[in-house]
N, CA and C atoms as a LAMMPS dump frame, in Angstrom:
ITEM: TIMESTEP
0
ITEM: NUMBER OF ATOMS
648
ITEM: BOX BOUNDS ff ff ff
-5.0000000000000000e+02 5.0000000000000000e+02
-5.0000000000000000e+02 5.0000000000000000e+02
-5.0000000000000000e+02 5.0000000000000000e+02
ITEM: ATOMS id mol type element x y z
1 1 1 N -415.992 -240.05 -32.657
2 1 2 C -416.171 -238.761 -32.006
3 1 3 C -416.429 -237.592 -33.087
4 2 1 N -415.351 -237.846 -33.908
5 2 2 C -415.656 -236.816 -35.159
6 2 3 C -416.936 -236.891 -35.8
7 3 1 N -417.221 -238.122 -35.929
8 3 2 C -418.704 -238.352 -36.775
9 3 3 C -419.697 -237.861 -35.751
10 4 1 N -419.735 -238.247 -34.695
11 4 2 C -420.803 -237.479 -33.739
12 4 3 C -420.719 -235.806 -33.723
13 5 1 N -419.631 -235.26 -33.739
14 5 2 C -419.44 -234.007 -33.857
15 5 3 C -420.034 -233.448 -35.174
16 6 1 N -419.775 -234.122 -36.241
17 6 2 C -420.343 -233.663 -37.529
18 6 3 C -421.961 -233.765 -37.388
19 7 1 N -422.488 -234.818 -37.028
20 7 2 C -423.854 -235.214 -36.946
21 7 3 C -424.56 -233.923 -36.051
22 8 1 N -423.842 -233.654 -34.868
23 8 2 C -424.438 -232.424 -34.166
24 8 3 C -424.37 -231.141 -34.89
25 9 1 N -423.297 -230.946 -35.61
26 9 2 C -423.33 -229.717 -36.303
27 9 3 C -424.432 -229.504 -37.329
28 10 1 N -424.639 -230.654 -38.31
29 10 2 C -425.527 -230.869 -39.247
30 10 3 C -426.903 -230.658 -38.802
31 11 1 N -427.042 -231.192 -37.606
32 11 2 C -428.659 -231.354 -37.011
33 11 3 C -428.693 -229.663 -36.57
34 12 1 N -427.887 -229.023 -35.864
35 12 2 C -427.987 -227.613 -35.478
36 12 3 C -428.255 -226.744 -36.683
37 13 1 N -427.488 -226.679 -37.733
38 13 2 C -427.725 -225.872 -38.908
39 13 3 C -429.195 -226.423 -39.591
40 14 1 N -429.634 -227.616 -39.757
41 14 2 C -430.74 -228.084 -40.221
42 14 3 C -431.93 -227.623 -39.35
43 15 1 N -431.731 -227.686 -37.859
44 15 2 C -432.818 -227.091 -37.078
45 15 3 C -432.854 -225.548 -37.213
46 16 1 N -431.739 -224.691 -37.363
47 16 2 C -431.889 -223.48 -37.467
48 16 3 C -432.613 -222.958 -38.597
49 17 1 N -432.206 -223.562 -39.889
50 17 2 C -432.802 -223.258 -41.091
51 17 3 C -434.48 -223.465 -40.828
52 18 1 N -434.825 -224.522 -40.309
53 18 2 C -435.973 -224.974 -40.438
54 18 3 C -436.863 -223.982 -39.417
55 19 1 N -436.256 -223.71 -38.246
56 19 2 C -436.609 -222.717 -37.312
57 19 3 C -436.869 -221.285 -37.861
58 20 1 N -435.961 -220.653 -38.754
59 20 2 C -436.08 -219.546 -39.443
60 20 3 C -437.165 -219.472 -40.667
61 21 1 N -437.574 -220.575 -40.888
62 21 2 C -438.508 -220.763 -42.233
63 21 3 C -439.699 -220.657 -41.516
64 22 1 N -440.103 -220.801 -40.298
65 22 2 C -441.415 -220.957 -39.82
66 22 3 C -441.937 -219.629 -39.496
67 23 1 N -442.631 -218.882 -40.626
68 23 2 C -443.012 -217.613 -40.433
69 23 3 C -444.358 -217.518 -39.519
70 24 1 N -445.029 -218.765 -39.36
71 24 2 C -446.282 -218.746 -38.684
72 24 3 C -446.077 -218.6 -37.207
73 25 1 N -444.848 -218.711 -36.658
74 25 2 C -444.677 -218.738 -35.392
75 25 3 C -444.998 -217.263 -34.824
76 26 1 N -445.858 -217.326 -33.624
77 26 2 C -446.135 -215.995 -33.078
78 26 3 C -444.983 -215.067 -32.528
79 27 1 N -444.043 -215.668 -31.911
80 27 2 C -443.077 -215.254 -31.112
81 27 3 C -441.771 -215.73 -31.623
82 28 1 N -441.006 -215.454 -32.846
83 28 2 C -439.928 -216.174 -33.321
84 28 3 C -438.749 -215.643 -32.694
85 29 1 N -438.643 -214.459 -32.093
86 29 2 C -437.522 -214.078 -31.573
87 29 3 C -437.292 -214.842 -30.04
88 30 1 N -438.429 -215.083 -29.361
89 30 2 C -438.301 -215.809 -28.03
90 30 3 C -437.996 -216.97 -28.45
91 31 1 N -438.434 -217.864 -29.391
92 31 2 C -438.106 -219.17 -29.846
93 31 3 C -436.63 -219.105 -30.175
94 32 1 N -436.264 -218.238 -30.948
95 32 2 C -434.759 -218.225 -31.293
96 32 3 C -433.925 -217.923 -30.23
97 33 1 N -434.259 -217.269 -29.193
98 33 2 C -433.571 -217.115 -27.935
99 33 3 C -433.573 -218.47 -27.395
100 34 1 N -434.456 -219.018 -27.182
101 34 2 C -434.522 -220.62 -26.691
102 34 3 C -433.355 -221.374 -27.322
103 35 1 N -433.594 -221.558 -28.586
104 35 2 C -432.975 -222.456 -29.532
105 35 3 C -431.54 -222.153 -29.319
106 36 1 N -431.19 -220.809 -29.206
107 36 2 C -429.548 -220.368 -29.269
108 36 3 C -429.206 -220.799 -27.81
109 37 1 N -429.752 -220.885 -26.605
110 37 2 C -429.464 -221.412 -25.502
111 37 3 C -429.182 -222.721 -25.723
112 38 1 N -430.131 -223.657 -26.353
113 38 2 C -429.88 -225.158 -26.515
114 38 3 C -428.538 -225.005 -27.086
115 39 1 N -428.247 -224.44 -28.369
116 39 2 C -426.909 -224.483 -29.096
117 39 3 C -425.931 -224.453 -28.291
118 40 1 N -426.026 -223.482 -27.212
119 40 2 C -424.875 -223.141 -26.336
120 40 3 C -424.523 -224.209 -25.603
121 41 1 N -425.64 -224.77 -25.112
122 41 2 C -425.258 -226.19 -24.073
123 41 3 C -424.657 -227.182 -25.054
124 42 1 N -425.192 -227.399 -26.319
125 42 2 C -424.608 -228.628 -27.232
126 42 3 C -423.283 -228.19 -27.35
127 43 1 N -422.793 -226.9 -27.51
128 43 2 C -421.492 -226.455 -28.004
129 43 3 C -420.459 -226.658 -26.507
130 44 1 N -421.142 -226.535 -25.426
131 44 2 C -420.269 -226.764 -24.296
132 44 3 C -420.015 -228.319 -24.08
133 45 1 N -420.983 -229.039 -24.504
134 45 2 C -420.686 -230.586 -24.465
135 45 3 C -419.69 -230.956 -25.467
136 46 1 N -419.852 -230.498 -26.544
137 46 2 C -418.676 -230.678 -27.419
138 46 3 C -417.259 -230.336 -27.072
139 47 1 N -417.271 -229.197 -26.323
140 47 2 C -416.152 -228.521 -25.714
141 47 3 C -415.406 -229.659 -24.605
142 48 1 N -416.283 -230.202 -23.943
143 48 2 C -415.949 -231.245 -23.024
144 48 3 C -415.302 -232.477 -23.714
145 49 1 N -415.835 -232.657 -24.879
146 49 2 C -415.453 -233.808 -25.724
147 49 3 C -413.962 -233.659 -26.209
148 50 1 N -413.658 -232.236 -26.645
149 50 2 C -412.565 -231.991 -27.172
150 50 3 C -411.497 -232.023 -25.896
151 51 1 N -411.81 -231.51 -24.619
152 51 2 C -411.036 -231.39 -23.519
153 51 3 C -410.452 -232.762 -23.125
154 52 1 N -411.399 -233.706 -23.378
155 52 2 C -411.474 -235.324 -22.942
156 52 3 C -410.302 -235.82 -24.021
157 53 1 N -410.586 -235.505 -25.164
158 53 2 C -409.66 -236.003 -26.017
159 53 3 C -408.17 -235.641 -26.039
160 54 1 N -408.041 -234.272 -25.524
161 54 2 C -406.596 -233.55 -25.14
162 54 3 C -406.275 -234.66 -23.99
163 55 1 N -406.939 -234.835 -22.999
164 55 2 C -406.4 -235.687 -21.822
165 55 3 C -405.874 -237.11 -22.204
166 56 1 N -406.704 -237.65 -23.155
167 56 2 C -406.466 -238.781 -23.766
168 56 3 C -405.098 -238.94 -24.658
169 57 1 N -404.782 -237.871 -25.303
170 57 2 C -403.597 -237.604 -25.898
171 57 3 C -402.689 -237.645 -24.843
172 58 1 N -402.635 -236.913 -23.789
173 58 2 C -401.691 -236.825 -22.976
174 58 3 C -401.229 -237.928 -22.272
175 59 1 N -402.234 -238.883 -21.965
176 59 2 C -402.062 -240.248 -21.428
177 59 3 C -401.516 -241.074 -22.501
178 60 1 N -401.879 -241.194 -23.667
179 60 2 C -401.164 -241.926 -24.541
180 60 3 C -399.707 -241.543 -24.886
181 61 1 N -399.308 -240.168 -24.676
182 61 2 C -398.074 -239.597 -25.035
183 61 3 C -396.949 -240.255 -23.834
184 62 1 N -397.689 -240.303 -22.746
185 62 2 C -397.205 -240.496 -21.322
186 62 3 C -396.748 -241.98 -21.54
187 63 1 N -397.769 -242.839 -22.02
188 63 2 C -397.461 -244.355 -22.176
189 63 3 C -396.348 -244.744 -23.154
190 64 1 N -396.401 -243.905 -24.379
191 64 2 C -395.572 -244.088 -25.204
192 64 3 C -394.057 -243.98 -24.936
193 65 1 N -393.982 -242.638 -24.228
194 65 2 C -392.631 -242.455 -23.71
195 65 3 C -392.348 -243.488 -22.556
196 66 1 N -392.997 -243.88 -21.783
197 66 2 C -392.631 -245.038 -20.844
198 66 3 C -392.181 -246.168 -21.646
199 67 1 N -392.973 -246.73 -22.552
200 67 2 C -392.51 -247.85 -23.242
201 67 3 C -391.199 -247.663 -24.106
202 68 1 N -390.988 -246.249 -24.427
203 68 2 C -389.746 -246.179 -25.283
204 68 3 C -388.683 -246.148 -24.373
205 69 1 N -388.807 -245.806 -23.265
206 69 2 C -387.819 -245.685 -22.094
207 69 3 C -387.309 -247.217 -21.531
208 70 1 N -388.388 -248.039 -21.524
209 70 2 C -388.265 -249.229 -21.152
210 70 3 C -387.534 -249.927 -22.169
211 71 1 N -387.726 -249.754 -23.334
212 71 2 C -387.209 -250.461 -24.527
213 71 3 C -385.855 -250.233 -24.564
214 72 1 N -385.386 -248.862 -24.44
215 72 2 C -384.113 -248.557 -24.383
216 72 3 C -383.279 -248.992 -23.249
217 73 1 N -384.036 -249.222 -22.051
218 73 2 C -383.322 -249.84 -20.856
219 73 3 C -383.1 -251.238 -21.152
220 74 1 N -384.006 -252.002 -21.659
221 74 2 C -383.847 -253.332 -22.064
222 74 3 C -382.879 -253.566 -23.053
223 75 1 N -382.639 -252.726 -23.848
224 75 2 C -381.411 -252.958 -25.22
225 75 3 C -380.333 -252.859 -24.374
226 76 1 N -380.1 -251.993 -23.732
227 76 2 C -378.67 -251.752 -22.799
228 76 3 C -378.347 -253.219 -21.933
229 77 1 N -379.739 -253.67 -21.523
230 77 2 C -379.308 -255.009 -20.512
231 77 3 C -379.081 -255.995 -21.487
232 78 1 N -379.532 -256.306 -22.495
233 78 2 C -379.227 -257.182 -23.381
234 78 3 C -377.856 -257.309 -23.838
235 79 1 N -377.342 -256.15 -24.209
236 79 2 C -376.022 -256.134 -24.325
237 79 3 C -375.153 -256.331 -23.392
238 80 1 N -375.385 -255.73 -22.254
239 80 2 C -374.647 -256.174 -21.138
240 80 3 C -374.528 -257.694 -20.572
241 81 1 N -375.927 -258.27 -20.668
242 81 2 C -375.917 -259.82 -20.506
243 81 3 C -375.238 -260.695 -21.562
244 82 1 N -375.336 -260.164 -22.469
245 82 2 C -374.405 -260.835 -23.691
246 82 3 C -373.011 -260.737 -23.454
247 83 1 N -372.259 -259.678 -23.05
248 83 2 C -371.112 -259.344 -22.473
249 83 3 C -370.769 -260.319 -21.681
250 84 1 N -371.58 -260.362 -20.498
251 84 2 C -371.318 -261.055 -19.313
252 84 3 C -371.451 -262.683 -19.645
253 85 1 N -372.01 -262.958 -20.792
254 85 2 C -372.168 -264.422 -20.806
255 85 3 C -373.568 -265.071 -20.167
256 86 1 N -374.499 -264.073 -19.643
257 86 2 C -375.623 -264.64 -19.01
258 86 3 C -376.895 -264.775 -19.944
259 87 1 N -376.624 -265.892 -20.324
260 87 2 C -377.724 -266.366 -21.549
261 87 3 C -379.313 -266.197 -21.027
262 88 1 N -379.443 -266.773 -19.792
263 88 2 C -380.721 -266.441 -19.165
264 88 3 C -381.3 -265.132 -19.143
265 89 1 N -380.367 -264.207 -18.568
266 89 2 C -380.677 -262.904 -18.404
267 89 3 C -380.852 -262.112 -19.644
268 90 1 N -379.915 -262.773 -20.692
269 90 2 C -380.1 -261.957 -22.09
270 90 3 C -381.463 -262.333 -22.749
271 91 1 N -381.874 -263.585 -22.398
272 91 2 C -383.273 -264.034 -22.792
273 91 3 C -384.416 -263.346 -22.42
274 92 1 N -384.18 -263.244 -21.001
275 92 2 C -385.49 -262.424 -20.458
276 92 3 C -385.314 -260.919 -20.672
277 93 1 N -384.243 -260.519 -20.968
278 93 2 C -384.283 -259.058 -21.326
279 93 3 C -384.499 -258.796 -22.909
280 94 1 N -384.379 -259.886 -23.684
281 94 2 C -384.537 -259.974 -25.188
282 94 3 C -386.098 -259.834 -25.306
283 95 1 N -386.819 -260.698 -24.614
284 95 2 C -388.09 -260.97 -24.708
285 95 3 C -388.75 -259.689 -24.131
286 96 1 N -388.453 -258.986 -22.994
287 96 2 C -388.907 -257.807 -22.579
288 96 3 C -388.686 -256.695 -23.516
289 97 1 N -387.608 -256.576 -24.302
290 97 2 C -387.327 -255.492 -25.202
291 97 3 C -388.128 -255.855 -26.4
292 98 1 N -388.601 -257.017 -26.752
293 98 2 C -389.416 -256.943 -27.929
294 98 3 C -390.789 -256.583 -27.447
295 99 1 N -391.043 -257.168 -26.287
296 99 2 C -392.495 -256.539 -25.776
297 99 3 C -392.456 -255.01 -25.824
298 100 1 N -391.647 -254.196 -25.265
299 100 2 C -391.58 -252.887 -25.309
300 100 3 C -391.591 -252.186 -26.502
301 101 1 N -390.891 -252.692 -27.607
302 101 2 C -390.513 -252.136 -28.732
303 101 3 C -392.05 -252.199 -29.554
304 102 1 N -392.675 -253.373 -29.353
305 102 2 C -394.031 -253.609 -29.969
306 102 3 C -395.026 -252.676 -29.534
307 103 1 N -394.851 -252.513 -28.132
308 103 2 C -395.811 -251.366 -27.542
309 103 3 C -395.365 -250.014 -27.973
310 104 1 N -394.02 -249.773 -27.869
311 104 2 C -393.961 -248.403 -28.549
312 104 3 C -394.427 -248.082 -29.91
313 105 1 N -394.415 -249.088 -30.745
314 105 2 C -394.801 -248.979 -32.085
315 105 3 C -396.041 -248.765 -32.089
316 106 1 N -396.878 -249.585 -31.438
317 106 2 C -398.329 -249.559 -31.548
318 106 3 C -398.779 -248.024 -30.824
319 107 1 N -398.124 -247.711 -29.903
320 107 2 C -398.531 -246.479 -29.154
321 107 3 C -398.233 -245.38 -30.167
322 108 1 N -397.119 -245.466 -30.883
323 108 2 C -396.821 -244.378 -31.722
324 108 3 C -397.763 -244.158 -32.827
325 109 1 N -398.212 -245.36 -33.458
326 109 2 C -399.432 -245.257 -34.337
327 109 3 C -400.669 -244.82 -33.879
328 110 1 N -400.932 -245.266 -32.445
329 110 2 C -402.201 -244.72 -32.055
330 110 3 C -402.014 -243.254 -32.098
331 111 1 N -400.979 -242.472 -31.506
332 111 2 C -400.816 -241.191 -31.379
333 111 3 C -401.113 -240.403 -32.52
334 112 1 N -400.519 -241.201 -33.698
335 112 2 C -400.528 -240.411 -34.882
336 112 3 C -402.103 -240.178 -35.396
337 113 1 N -402.9 -241.344 -35.148
338 113 2 C -404.3 -241.258 -35.249
339 113 3 C -404.951 -240.361 -34.425
340 114 1 N -404.729 -240.311 -33.033
341 114 2 C -405.204 -239.43 -32.092
342 114 3 C -404.888 -238.195 -32.396
343 115 1 N -403.625 -237.626 -32.732
344 115 2 C -403.569 -236.215 -33.104
345 115 3 C -404.242 -235.623 -34.298
346 116 1 N -404.433 -236.615 -35.309
347 116 2 C -405.214 -236.313 -36.26
348 116 3 C -406.793 -235.95 -35.945
349 117 1 N -407.123 -237.015 -35.213
350 117 2 C -408.674 -237.048 -34.784
351 117 3 C -408.785 -235.496 -34.028
352 118 1 N -407.696 -235.234 -33.154
353 118 2 C -407.95 -234.043 -32.323
354 118 3 C -407.941 -232.765 -33.074
355 119 1 N -406.998 -232.776 -34.327
356 119 2 C -406.888 -231.78 -35.115
357 119 3 C -408.386 -231.522 -35.841
358 120 1 N -408.844 -232.532 -36.235
359 120 2 C -410.107 -232.55 -37.014
360 120 3 C -411.333 -231.745 -35.899
361 121 1 N -411.281 -232.502 -34.607
362 121 2 C -412.226 -232.051 -33.611
363 121 3 C -412.105 -230.628 -33.338
364 122 1 N -410.929 -230.154 -33.174
365 122 2 C -410.6 -228.79 -33.08
366 122 3 C -411.224 -227.886 -34.009
367 123 1 N -410.922 -228.172 -35.397
368 123 2 C -411.365 -227.597 -36.485
369 123 3 C -413.117 -227.384 -36.473
370 124 1 N -413.727 -228.674 -36.387
371 124 2 C -415.051 -228.665 -36.227
372 124 3 C -415.457 -228.01 -35.105
373 125 1 N -414.882 -227.828 -33.991
374 125 2 C -415.434 -227.084 -32.74
375 125 3 C -415.301 -225.541 -33.041
376 126 1 N -414.256 -225.262 -33.74
377 126 2 C -413.986 -223.867 -34.133
378 126 3 C -415.14 -223.381 -35.083
379 127 1 N -415.633 -224.254 -36.044
380 127 2 C -416.558 -224.135 -36.935
381 127 3 C -418.078 -223.877 -36.304
382 128 1 N -418.139 -224.57 -35.305
383 128 2 C -419.175 -224.504 -34.177
384 128 3 C -419.516 -223.01 -33.543
385 129 1 N -418.248 -222.691 -33.03
386 129 2 C -417.95 -221.267 -32.474
387 129 3 C -418.412 -220.358 -33.327
388 130 1 N -417.965 -220.554 -34.629
389 130 2 C -418.261 -219.198 -35.661
390 130 3 C -419.744 -219.351 -36.001
391 131 1 N -420.054 -220.587 -36.02
392 131 2 C -421.535 -220.511 -36.502
393 131 3 C -422.47 -220.19 -35.481
394 132 1 N -422.328 -220.429 -34.144
395 132 2 C -423.008 -219.883 -33.161
396 132 3 C -422.723 -218.467 -33.07
397 133 1 N -421.664 -217.88 -33.077
398 133 2 C -421.631 -216.442 -33.095
399 133 3 C -422.31 -215.739 -34.227
400 134 1 N -422.103 -216.382 -35.536
401 134 2 C -423.09 -215.775 -36.602
402 134 3 C -424.669 -215.826 -36.335
403 135 1 N -425.029 -217.024 -35.612
404 135 2 C -426.39 -217.101 -35.402
405 135 3 C -426.947 -216.084 -34.203
406 136 1 N -425.795 -215.691 -33.262
407 136 2 C -426.207 -214.555 -32.485
408 136 3 C -426.153 -213.191 -32.958
409 137 1 N -425.575 -213.124 -33.951
410 137 2 C -425.382 -211.681 -34.537
411 137 3 C -426.635 -211.689 -35.549
412 138 1 N -427.148 -212.685 -36.128
413 138 2 C -428.35 -212.556 -36.742
414 138 3 C -429.605 -212.398 -35.706
415 139 1 N -429.382 -213.095 -34.606
416 139 2 C -430.426 -212.686 -33.553
417 139 3 C -430.463 -211.437 -33.399
418 140 1 N -429.332 -210.811 -33.133
419 140 2 C -429.487 -209.367 -32.873
420 140 3 C -430.021 -208.51 -34.095
421 141 1 N -429.753 -208.908 -35.291
422 141 2 C -430.189 -208.308 -36.428
423 141 3 C -431.768 -208.412 -36.401
424 142 1 N -432.214 -209.337 -35.829
425 142 2 C -433.648 -209.794 -35.97
426 142 3 C -434.273 -209.018 -34.895
427 143 1 N -433.737 -208.817 -33.628
428 143 2 C -434.407 -208.211 -32.526
429 143 3 C -434.392 -206.69 -32.965
430 144 1 N -433.428 -206.034 -33.631
431 144 2 C -433.218 -204.892 -34.036
432 144 3 C -434.504 -204.535 -34.791
433 145 1 N -434.831 -205.528 -35.808
434 145 2 C -435.728 -205.059 -36.761
435 145 3 C -437.043 -205.375 -36.115
436 146 1 N -437.22 -206.251 -35.223
437 146 2 C -438.463 -206.579 -34.388
438 146 3 C -438.793 -205.174 -33.56
439 147 1 N -437.843 -204.673 -32.985
440 147 2 C -437.898 -203.445 -32.13
441 147 3 C -438.511 -202.336 -33.124
442 148 1 N -437.664 -202.18 -34.156
443 148 2 C -438.147 -201.171 -35.048
444 148 3 C -439.524 -201.106 -35.436
445 149 1 N -439.973 -202.463 -35.748
446 149 2 C -441.308 -202.558 -36.065
447 149 3 C -442.269 -202.349 -34.993
448 150 1 N -442.098 -202.815 -33.937
449 150 2 C -442.87 -202.634 -32.607
450 150 3 C -443.166 -200.899 -32.369
451 151 1 N -441.895 -200.359 -32.48
452 151 2 C -441.761 -198.825 -32.031
453 151 3 C -442.81 -198.406 -33.093
454 152 1 N -442.603 -198.49 -34.416
455 152 2 C -443.32 -197.858 -35.501
456 152 3 C -444.709 -198.185 -35.332
457 153 1 N -444.86 -199.37 -34.982
458 153 2 C -446.512 -199.718 -34.79
459 153 3 C -447.205 -198.853 -33.59
460 154 1 N -446.461 -198.869 -32.327
461 154 2 C -446.951 -198.147 -31.275
462 154 3 C -447.084 -196.57 -31.674
463 155 1 N -446.012 -196.114 -32.319
464 155 2 C -446.351 -194.327 -32.826
465 155 3 C -447.442 -194.214 -33.75
466 156 1 N -447.582 -195.039 -34.652
467 156 2 C -448.689 -195.059 -35.572
468 156 3 C -450.001 -195.05 -34.837
469 157 1 N -449.991 -196.041 -34.022
470 157 2 C -451.268 -196.14 -33.289
471 157 3 C -451.526 -194.931 -32.429
472 158 1 N -450.51 -194.514 -31.79
473 158 2 C -450.791 -193.358 -31.046
474 158 3 C -451.213 -192.087 -31.977
475 159 1 N -450.599 -191.753 -33.047
476 159 2 C -450.934 -190.516 -33.93
477 159 3 C -452.339 -190.935 -34.577
478 160 1 N -452.556 -192.264 -34.961
479 160 2 C -453.691 -192.463 -35.884
480 160 3 C -454.956 -192.733 -34.808
481 161 1 N -454.745 -192.706 -33.61
482 161 2 C -455.904 -193.15 -32.741
483 161 3 C -457.093 -192.166 -32.738
484 162 1 N -456.551 -190.984 -32.884
485 162 2 C -457.51 -189.713 -32.672
486 162 3 C -458.481 -189.82 -33.871
487 163 1 N -457.727 -189.77 -35.009
488 163 2 C -458.441 -189.851 -36.356
489 163 3 C -459.365 -190.771 -36.764
490 164 1 N -458.903 -192.206 -36.074
491 164 2 C -459.608 -193.225 -36.215
492 164 3 C -461.022 -193.063 -35.22
493 165 1 N -460.678 -192.421 -34.32
494 165 2 C -461.767 -192.743 -33.19
495 165 3 C -461.923 -191.159 -32.384
496 166 1 N -462.482 -190.259 -32.908
497 166 2 C -462.617 -188.918 -32.463
498 166 3 C -463.153 -188.708 -31.176
499 167 1 N -463.924 -189.729 -30.741
500 167 2 C -464.569 -189.612 -29.424
501 167 3 C -463.572 -190.108 -28.33
502 168 1 N -462.355 -190.578 -28.878
503 168 2 C -461.603 -191.076 -27.728
504 168 3 C -460.23 -190.506 -28.284
505 169 1 N -459.712 -189.271 -27.899
506 169 2 C -458.507 -188.544 -28.328
507 169 3 C -457.193 -189.592 -27.816
508 170 1 N -456.513 -189.321 -28.72
509 170 2 C -455.217 -190.094 -28.443
510 170 3 C -454.467 -189.252 -27.287
511 171 1 N -453.779 -190.279 -26.579
512 171 2 C -453.022 -189.564 -25.359
513 171 3 C -451.965 -188.373 -25.81
514 172 1 N -451.319 -188.357 -26.831
515 172 2 C -450.706 -187.298 -27.289
516 172 3 C -451.428 -186.061 -27.525
517 173 1 N -452.481 -186.202 -28.139
518 173 2 C -453.507 -185.077 -28.261
519 173 3 C -453.728 -184.542 -26.833
520 174 1 N -454.422 -185.362 -26.008
521 174 2 C -454.786 -184.77 -24.675
522 174 3 C -453.557 -184.03 -24.062
523 175 1 N -452.431 -184.508 -24.088
524 175 2 C -451.253 -183.835 -23.647
525 175 3 C -451.091 -182.681 -24.213
526 176 1 N -450.956 -182.445 -25.648
527 176 2 C -450.895 -181.258 -26.281
528 176 3 C -451.879 -180.247 -25.795
529 177 1 N -453.126 -180.629 -25.584
530 177 2 C -454.206 -179.753 -25.313
531 177 3 C -453.797 -179.142 -23.871
532 178 1 N -453.481 -180.168 -23.064
533 178 2 C -453.441 -179.727 -21.729
534 178 3 C -452.044 -178.806 -21.529
535 179 1 N -451.063 -179.104 -22.287
536 179 2 C -449.817 -178.017 -22.519
537 179 3 C -450.379 -176.758 -22.785
538 180 1 N -451.104 -176.831 -23.939
539 180 2 C -451.512 -175.553 -24.37
540 180 3 C -452.182 -174.521 -23.532
541 181 1 N -453.211 -175.435 -22.8
542 181 2 C -453.932 -174.567 -21.768
543 181 3 C -453 -174.117 -20.872
544 182 1 N -452.164 -174.899 -20.501
545 182 2 C -451.348 -174.584 -19.117
546 182 3 C -450.623 -173.22 -19.626
547 183 1 N -449.96 -173.465 -20.864
548 183 2 C -449.226 -172.433 -21.37
549 183 3 C -449.81 -170.933 -21.374
550 184 1 N -451.138 -171.1 -21.717
551 184 2 C -452.037 -169.951 -21.796
552 184 3 C -452.14 -169.396 -20.459
553 185 1 N -452.469 -170.275 -19.563
554 185 2 C -452.716 -169.953 -18.057
555 185 3 C -451.661 -169.124 -17.507
556 186 1 N -450.325 -169.806 -17.905
557 186 2 C -448.955 -169.031 -17.232
558 186 3 C -448.973 -168.052 -17.889
559 187 1 N -449.047 -167.719 -19.049
560 187 2 C -449.077 -166.455 -19.996
561 187 3 C -449.869 -165.487 -19.185
562 188 1 N -450.984 -165.837 -18.996
563 188 2 C -452.016 -164.919 -18.518
564 188 3 C -451.47 -164.43 -16.938
565 189 1 N -451.104 -165.332 -16.323
566 189 2 C -450.609 -164.959 -14.735
567 189 3 C -449.314 -163.937 -15.202
568 190 1 N -448.596 -164.438 -15.967
569 190 2 C -447.11 -163.608 -16.202
570 190 3 C -447.617 -162.293 -16.682
571 191 1 N -448.624 -162.073 -17.645
572 191 2 C -448.894 -160.749 -18.248
573 191 3 C -449.41 -159.804 -16.975
574 192 1 N -450.516 -160.513 -16.092
575 192 2 C -450.82 -159.754 -14.98
576 192 3 C -449.718 -159.335 -14.112
577 193 1 N -448.955 -160.286 -13.762
578 193 2 C -447.835 -159.993 -12.737
579 193 3 C -447.172 -158.979 -13.435
580 194 1 N -446.608 -158.865 -14.672
581 194 2 C -445.999 -157.91 -15.25
582 194 3 C -446.542 -156.584 -15.43
583 195 1 N -447.981 -156.411 -15.639
584 195 2 C -448.746 -155.134 -15.546
585 195 3 C -448.702 -154.665 -13.958
586 196 1 N -448.982 -155.468 -13.192
587 196 2 C -448.947 -155.043 -11.891
588 196 3 C -447.701 -154.264 -11.338
589 197 1 N -446.485 -155.094 -11.755
590 197 2 C -445.299 -154.552 -11.367
591 197 3 C -445.014 -152.976 -12.227
592 198 1 N -445.411 -152.955 -13.366
593 198 2 C -445.342 -151.818 -14.065
594 198 3 C -446.207 -150.612 -13.376
595 199 1 N -447.452 -151.136 -13.093
596 199 2 C -448.396 -150.047 -12.38
597 199 3 C -447.7 -149.615 -11.234
598 200 1 N -447.194 -150.603 -10.13
599 200 2 C -446.576 -150.107 -9.102
600 200 3 C -445.327 -149.256 -9.087
601 201 1 N -444.7 -149.628 -10.475
602 201 2 C -443.386 -148.828 -10.586
603 201 3 C -443.83 -147.34 -10.914
604 202 1 N -444.788 -146.99 -11.884
605 202 2 C -445.594 -145.946 -12.326
606 202 3 C -446.035 -145.157 -11.219
607 203 1 N -446.937 -145.818 -10.362
608 203 2 C -447.414 -145.056 -9.24
609 203 3 C -446.188 -144.331 -8.254
610 204 1 N -445.203 -145.421 -7.788
611 204 2 C -444.225 -144.937 -7.028
612 204 3 C -443.439 -143.721 -7.757
613 205 1 N -443.194 -143.763 -8.926
614 205 2 C -442.477 -142.682 -9.65
615 205 3 C -443.344 -141.472 -9.878
616 206 1 N -444.72 -141.548 -9.797
617 206 2 C -445.24 -140.223 -9.767
618 206 3 C -445.463 -139.782 -8.444
619 207 1 N -445.548 -140.491 -7.489
620 207 2 C -445.707 -139.966 -6.021
621 207 3 C -444.145 -139.134 -5.771
622 208 1 N -443.181 -139.735 -6.348
623 208 2 C -441.89 -139.288 -6.222
624 208 3 C -441.679 -137.85 -6.753
625 209 1 N -442.394 -137.682 -8.019
626 209 2 C -442.422 -136.574 -8.746
627 209 3 C -443.168 -135.493 -7.97
628 210 1 N -444.298 -135.815 -7.557
629 210 2 C -445.164 -135.072 -6.794
630 210 3 C -444.47 -134.282 -5.508
631 211 1 N -443.764 -135.062 -4.62
632 211 2 C -443.116 -134.921 -3.536
633 211 3 C -441.931 -133.976 -3.908
634 212 1 N -441.439 -134.197 -5.015
635 212 2 C -440.07 -133.368 -5.234
636 212 3 C -440.719 -131.804 -5.762
637 213 1 N -441.924 -131.82 -6.506
638 213 2 C -442.583 -130.56 -6.894
639 213 3 C -443.042 -129.632 -5.613
640 214 1 N -443.56 -130.493 -4.646
641 214 2 C -443.984 -129.523 -3.439
642 214 3 C -442.863 -129.216 -2.649
643 215 1 N -441.771 -130.034 -2.56
644 215 2 C -440.557 -129.368 -1.768
645 215 3 C -439.802 -128.13 -2.435
646 216 1 N -440.084 -128.053 -3.779
647 216 2 C -439.69 -126.766 -4.183
648 216 3 C -440.511 -125.712 -4.151
């Protein structure tokens, strides 16, 4: 399992480097997104393998403990049978004791190996998680650069469109002309309205003065 995980990790890194070196790809960000989704799936599969190894460790530990308990039990029975002079029972218990002691020793050795393998698997799995995180951060960096490039391209296209083709004005230029015309129109209406109000006030004021002079 450790070799399988190592090969998967090596394949992922090699594929990523090969992917990022393909400058001729028309849409590298979309391809990278797809690749990262595949890497996430592979990482999830590795997580399942690690979890399975944990379960095997628990099962082996349980078997080892049971074998040790039975060996201790048979050892006591051997001593009891010997004291009681029961040779047949002593012989049976002795054979059982040897069997459980052998099983306990074998399981103990297996557990040492499994624990080491599990430690290695956990380390490699964490390396994969860190590598996947690094790739996602690199993806975000590339997306940010691509976004800036596209934004600059679109802005340059808008501002350069009128200069490149005077018969087809840029939308920004059209909008500027429209705003300027609208502003002039509003200013003219505002000026007329203001003058009308001033004339009305002047007329009212003059009429009041005439009325005041007549009353005197």
